[in-house]
N, C-alpha and C positions, 0 to 999 in steps of 0.2 A: 104914539108910535105903534102900539099894539093894534090899533084900528087899521093902520096901513098894512101891517103884516097879514092880518086876516083877509084884507082885500086882495093881496097878492096870491092867496091860496089857489084861486081859480086858475091863474096863469101858470104857477109852478106845477100844478097837477094836470095841466093839459100837456100830455106827453109830446105831441107833435110840435106845438108852439115852443115848449121849453127846450126841446132838443135843438130847434133852430136857433134859439137864443144862446144856448151853450156853444153851439158850433160857431156862431158869430163872435162870441167872447174869446174863444180859443184862437180864432183867426186874428183878432185884434192883438191878443197877447203875442202871437207869433210875429206880427209886424213890429210891435214895440221891441221885441227881443232883437230883431234884425237891426233896428235903429240903435239899440243899446250897444250892439257889437261895433257899430261905426261911430259912436259918440266920441268926441275928442276933448270934451271938457267936463269937469265934475258936475257943474250945475245941470247940464243936459242929462248926464247919467242918473243923477238923483231924481230928476223929473220923470224920466222914463221908468225908473224902478218904482216910483210912486204910482205911475199909471198901471204898471203890471200888477202891483199889489192890490190896487182897487179893483181891477178886473178879476183877479183871482178870488177876491172876496165875493164878487157876484156869482162865481161858479158854485158857491156854497149857499146861495139864496134858498134853494129848495129845502135843504136841511134846516136852515134857520126858520123858515116859515112853518114847515111841518113839525118842527120840534117845539114850537111855541104854542101849539094848540092845547 
């Protein structure tokens, strides 16, 4: 796993590419939140919450990669 984190260093430290990535993640989160507001059963709500959680973890990728050096 450490090897993969080091390989991601180039990506997360490329300001333009990483900002595009973050913008896309935020857009996806927003779309999932809208779906969550309209969900009408518990299993859909849990699935959507899980998707949002996973995407929010990706928002912290840069800190994870740069903190592991």
